N, C-alpha and C positions, 0 to 999 in steps of 0.2 A: 504494500500500500504506500501511497505518498505520505511521507512523514512530516513534511513542512509545506507551507504555501509555495506554489510555483512562482517563478519570477513575475513581477507585474510592473507596469508603468506607474506614473504618479497617481495615487488615489487619495481621496480625503481620509481623515482619521476614521470617520464613520464607515466609509466603504471598505477600508482596510480591516476593520473589526468584522464586518460581514464576510470578507474573504477568509479570515482566520476560522470562522465558524464553518465555512464551506470546506476548508482543508481538513478540519476535524472529522467531517462526515464523508470524506473521500470525494468532495465536490458534487455530491448528489444533491441537486437543487431542491427536489421535493422534501428530503429529510431536513435540510437546512431551513427551508421556509417554515415547515411545521414546527421545528424547535424554536425558532425566533418568534413566530406568532403565538405559541403557547406561553412564551416568557414575557411578552408585552402585556402590561396590565389592561384591564377593561376589554373592550371589543376591538381594539386596534390591531395592527399587525405591521409587517415589514413595509408594505406599500400603502397602508391606510393613511389618507391625508390628515386624519385626526391624531395620528401618532407623532408626537414631537421628536425632534432629534435627540433631546436629552433623555426622553423615555426609552427610545430605541437603544441609545448608547448604554444606559444602565442595564437594560434587559440582556444585551449581548455580552457585556462585561461579566455578568453573572453566569452565563451559560457554561463555560468550560468547567466550573466547579460543580455543575449539576450532573456531570458525567455523560457528555455527548458520546454517542457510539455510532460507528459506521453501520449502515444497513447490511444485512446478510448478502453474500455474493451468490447470485443465482447460478445454477449449473447450466452450462451451454450444451447445445446438441452435440458438438464435437470440437475440434481445434481449428475450425474455420470461422472467420468473423467478418462482419460488415461494420464499418465505422462511418457515420455521418458527421460532418463538421461544418460549422458556420461561424462567421464573425460578423458583428454588427457595430456600426459607429454612427452616432448622430452628429452630422455636420462634416464628418470625414476630413479632418480629424475632429473628434469630440468624445463624449463619454462612450466607451466601447466595452463590449462584452464578447465572450466566447462560449459556444455551446457545442456539445458532442453527445452522440447517442451510440452506444455500443450494442450491436445485435449479434446473434449467433447465425449459423448458416440457414436456419429456418426463418430468419428475420424476426425472432422474438426479442423484444427490447430487454437488455440486461442491465443497462445503466443509463441514466439521464443526467448529464454533467453540465455544469455551468459555472462561470466565474466572471467577475469584473476584470477588465484588462487595464484600463487607464482612463483618466479624466479628459485627456486630449490625445487620442490615438486614432489612427486610420483603419479602414476596413481590412486591408491586406495584413497588417500587423495582427489585428484581432483574429484573422483566419489562421495565421501561423500559430497563435496561442491556442486556438481551438484544436488544431491538429496535435500540438504538443500535449495538451490536456488529455485528449482522447487516447493517444498512444501511451502516455505515462500510466493512465489508469488501466488500460487494457493489459499492459505488461505486468502491472502490479497484481492484477486479479487472476490472470489466466496465462496459459502457455500457448499463444497463437502460432500456428504453423502457416496459415494462409489468411490473408487479409485483403479486402477490397475497401478502399477509402473513397467515399463519395463526397465530392467537394466542388464548389463553384468558382473558386478564385483561380483564374488561369495564371496569374502572377505566381502564386504559391506552387501550382503544378509545374510551371517551367523551372522554378528554382529547385524544387525537391526531386522531381522525377526526370526532368529533361536536362539536368546538368548545368543550368545557367547559374551564374553567380547571383547571390541575393541582390535585388535592385532596390530594396526598401531600407533606408538608413536605420540602423539600430536593431535589426532583427537577428543578428548573429547568435545571440544567446538562444533564441528559439530555434533557428535553423539548425544549429549544431545539435541541440537536444533531439530534434526530429530525425536527423540523419542517424544518430546513435540508436534511437529507438527502432527505426526501420531496419537497421542492420541486424537486429535481434529477431526479426521475423523472416523466415526463409523465403516465403513467397508473398509478395505484396504488389498491388497494382492500384491504379486510381480509375475512377469513373467521373468524368466531368458532368456536373449538373447544370442544366440550363436554368434560367430564371424561373421558368414555368414548372420545373420539376419539383415535386414535393420534397421537403427536407425537414425532418422532425427536429433537427438541431437549431432551426431558425428561431423558434420561440424561446429556446434556452439562451441563445446569444442575446436576444432582446432583453431578457430578464437580467442578464449580466450587465448590459448597458444601463438598465434602470438602476442597478446597484452602483455602478460607476458614477452615476449622476447624483447620488446622495450628497447632501450638504456636509459641511465641515463636522457636525456632531460635536 
């Protein structure tokens, strides 16, 4: 499992706290959201406009002491996997998030992952982070032999699978981690998703961007 938060761009103190909760539960967005919502007093929650930044901060600061646990790891059909990834940035650059969905060969969802990336980050960087996030958790949970990555960023595809040098400033940390992760999967390929193709990671990336946009706290 991932033992510490993955690298991130600049985030507000409040968004950083949410990122730490996500890391504690293996970046499983549903588990993190449920834990935060249960901890916020009254009827508010992580994205409820009635929840003040101070209420949210107090709730999140107390969460680690409550014994956050990672959800159980579901059993896959075999050692073949599908990974959907997506990055989202409002303003490009702007508040950005990454989302990833791990599926088995039967396309049963095994993990729904999300995280904030940065408060002023571009789409392609967010997509790099989504790929790193999905690969890191896939390798932490399973022993994949074959993987199909479904992704829509042609920039990331060219950099990762077609041998181009990274064209996005500052992504070396992510691109290096992606290359290392893929080297541990014997058989991997990508499928380019058109804008009209369904991508279950899209909503998770959007939630990550929502977290990145949280105020100072």
